[in-house]
C-alpha positions, -999 to 999 in steps of 0.1 A, spaced: 22 -408 -352 7 -374 -362 8 -381 -401 -11 -412 -398 -38 -399 -373 -43 -370 -403 -43 -395 -423 -73 -412 -406 -93 -379 -403 -91 -378 -440 -104 -414 -446 -141 -402 -441 -142 -389 -472 -112 -405 -491 -103 -442 -492 -131 -455 -470 -157 -436 -490 -142 -452 -522 -142 -486 -509 -178 -482 -499 -192 -469 -535 -171 -498 -551 -187 -527 -528 -220 -513 -532 -215 -513 -574 -204 -547 -571 -231 -561 -548 -258 -543 -572 -239 -560 -601 -238 -594 -585 -276 -587 -578 -287 -583 -615 -264 -600 -642 -240 -615 -616 -232 -650 -604 -261 -653 -580 -284 -646 -607 -271 -674 -631 -267 -698 -600 -305 -690 -592 -319 -691 -626 -303 -727 -634 -314 -744 -606 -350 -739 -617 -361 -777 -625 -375 -782 -662 -389 -750 -660 -419 -761 -645 -441 -738 -620 -427 -749 -591 -394 -743 -601 -403 -707 -611 -418 -699 -577 -385 -713 -562 -362 -692 -584 -379 -663 -577 -384 -671 -535 -344 -678 -539 -337 -642 -557 -360 -625 -532 -341 -637 -502 -306 -634 -520 -319 -598 -526 -332 -589 -489 -297 -606 -476 -276 -580 -501 -300 -552 -493 -292 -558 -456 -257 -559 -467 -260 -524 -486 -276 -509 -455 -248 -517 -430 -222 -500 -449 -235 -466 -445 -237 -472 -409 -206 -486 -410 -189 -456 -424 -205 -435 -397 -193 -452 -371 -157 -454 -386 -162 -416 -389 -173 -409 -355 -145 -429 -338 -120 -408 -363 -136 -374 -346 -127 -392 -312 -95 -396 -319 -90 -365 -331 -105 -343 -304 -80 -365 -279 -51 -363 -300 -58 -322 -301 -62 -324 -261 -32 -341 -260 -14 -312 -279 -27 -285 -256 -14 -303 -224 20 -307 -246 18 -269 -253 10 -256 -218 37 -285 -205 63 -266 -228 53 -228 -221 55 -232 -185 92 -252 -191 103 -221 -212 86 -195 -188 103 -213 -158 140 -211 -174 142 -247 -183 142 -244 -221 161 -219 -242 144 -226 -273 126 -200 -292 88 -196 -288 82 -208 -326 89 -239 -312 66 -237 -282 38 -229 -304 44 -266 -328 18 -288 -309 -13 -256 -313 -2 -257 -350 -1 -291 -355 -40 -292 -338 -49 -263 -362 -36 -285 -389 -61 -313 -375 -89 -287 -374 -83 -280 -410 -80 -316 -423 -116 -328 -405 -129 -291 -416 -120 -296 -451 -137 -335 -448 -169 -324 -435 -172 -297 -462 -163 -322 -492 -193 -343 -474 -214 -311 -471 -207 -310 -510 -212 -347 -522 -247 -343 -505 -276 -348 -527 -283 -314 -547 -322 -312 -533 -305 -311 -496 -303 -277 -482 -264 -275 -478 -258 -238 -483 -258 -231 -444 -240 -259 -435 -215 -253 -460 -211 -217 -444 -207 -229 -413 -179 -252 -425 -165 -223 -443 -165 -201 -406 -151 -229 -393 -120 -230 -418 -118 -192 -412 -114 -192 -375 -89 -219 -375 -69 -200 -402 -71 -169 -382 -60 -182 -349 -32 -200 -362 -21 -168 -378 -23 -145 -343 -2 -175 -331 26 -170 -354 25 -133 -349 23 -136 -310 56 -159 -316 77 -137 -340 68 -109 -313 80 -133 -283 112 -145 -304 122 -108 -310 115 -108 -347 88 -81 -340 99 -70 -307 79 -34 -309 46 -45 -325 16 -35 -305 -8 -61 -290 -37 -48 -309 -17 -50 -343 -8 -89 -335 -47 -94 -329 -57 -81 -362 -64 -117 -380 -91 -117 -353 -103 -86 -365 -108 -97 -398 -123 -131 -385 -152 -108 -368 -156 -90 -399 -158 -121 -423 -181 -139 -395 -207 -112 -401 -207 -110 -436 -209 -146 -439 -238 -147 -410 -259 -128 -437 -254 -148 -461 -272 -175 -445 -304 -188 -458 -332 -174 -431 -352 -205 -415 -385 -211 -428 -397 -231 -398 -395 -197 -370 -410 -166 -383 -416 -137 -365 -432 -105 -367 -416 -70 -357 -433 -46 -340 -442 -28 -373 -459 -60 -385 -431 -69 -409 -423 -107 -412 -388 -114 -397 -371 -150 -408 -338 -150 -383 -310 -167 -400 -293 -192 -377 -263 -189 -359 -250 -153 -345 -233 -126 -363 -210 -119 -333 -184 -134 -311 -181 -118 -279 -146 -134 -278 -135 -110 -305 -149 -83 -287 -128 -96 -254 -94 -97 -273 -99 -61 -285 -103 -50 -250 -74 -70 -238 -51 -58 -266 -59 -24 -258 -56 -27 -219 -19 -44 -224 -7 -12 -247 -20 15 -221 -46 26 -248 -68 28 -217 -67 23 -180 -96 1 -171 -95 -23 -144 -91 -57 -155 -126 -67 -140 -137 -44 -166 -120 -52 -193 -133 -92 -189 -170 -77 -194 -177 -95 -222 -169 -131 -210 -185 -121 -176 -219 -110 -202 -216 -145 -220 -214 -164 -183 -245 -147 -173 -262 -155 -205 -255 -189 -199 -266 -194 -166 -302 -178 -174 -302 -202 -201 -295 -232 -177 -321 -215 -149 -345 -212 -178 -338 -249 -189 -343 -263 -155 -373 -247 -147 -387 -258 -180 -375 -294 -170 -392 -292 -135 -423 -283 -152 
């Protein structure tokens, strides 16, 4: 069933897209030189003016109906794509619940399997994220050449990068817990997060600046911000937790989670500001 869901997630740019384009081509051909055109031309009585007008009116009505069907195909494709996204998200939630159940059973001693098997649901979830990310990347690449696709493509690369780095981190943690690398420091296990932070910073400055929101600095220089943020507070939190576990510093756990408190504070201020603007 998991393989079937993965195949469904890839349908957005695969079989459904091919069938949709093929049906559109067949309808366009029928509109110009197909049997519909021949039938409408044969219905003209004697080539008179009245018959020609009826013939043209029939072609217009047939053309309108075919165009309506053609316009419905992209909408149907979008609905199927949204449905697949919902199914993928629901499956990932179930996989997270399965991982937590296996982990608790392992910690309580009800299971004796290795942690590599405990992490299997999370790796399946990461695989689903990679499949959907590759599908979105293919959709961005198929977009018209005149559409701004650079930032959208970088966003998808960022998503795939994060998924691969998190999966690598889980693999390193499983190897340490299973005794393969028992003496590996935690800050070494978190090395995929360091790579993710560096790549995020580099990709942010590869984005195209926003043209609609220029700002001037104190020196009068025109500044065009780029969409997104160059840093992720989670990366800083991971570094602090790793150093705290390895005993590099002796800060309290409350101070160790300071980046997370800062994020909560910013989100709270944003919520208050949005509420004030809504109230007028």
